[in-house]
Phi, psi and omega in degrees: 000143175208110184288165180272335187267120179289135179297323172212108177283156174295149175248168177299143177226136178237120180225159174278149176308137181092339179280156172284150175231147176225124176254123185255148178208132169243116186297171174289158172295143182199162177224119351299161179304128184288147172269162185246135163228179189227151171233146175235123182050041172081003180247131182291138180273145180266139176282001179276350179288117189293335186287341187238151174231130173247117182219121173054038180091350180267141169256117181242133180242117185295313180220107187291145175240163180304327184291345179283342181297142180158192185254121185253138177236131174274132180239120175263129185224137166215187186300338181285324180161206181217152180231139177261137173288171167295145185285152175237145182257133169257115187249127179247127178235000000 
C-alpha cells in the first residue's frame, strides 16, 4: 500500500548563500513504510554528496551555494511504487 497524500510535502525555502537550508518531507503512509529520496530539477540526488544530508525525510544543506537553488521534489518509494510530492523551490540570494 502507498497512499497518494504526503503527510507533509516540502515547502519553499529562501536563504542567503552560506546559510543552512532544510527541506522537510513526511511521506504518505504506506506498507511497507516508504523510504524518502529527493530530486532536484528532475534529477535524483545522491546521498554520497558530502554537501547534502538526507535523514528521515529531511534534506539538509549545511552551507547553501547559488548552485543549490532549484526545484526540489520529495520521492516516497516502497515495493508498490513511488510517489512524487508537490515541488518546492529553494531560492538562494
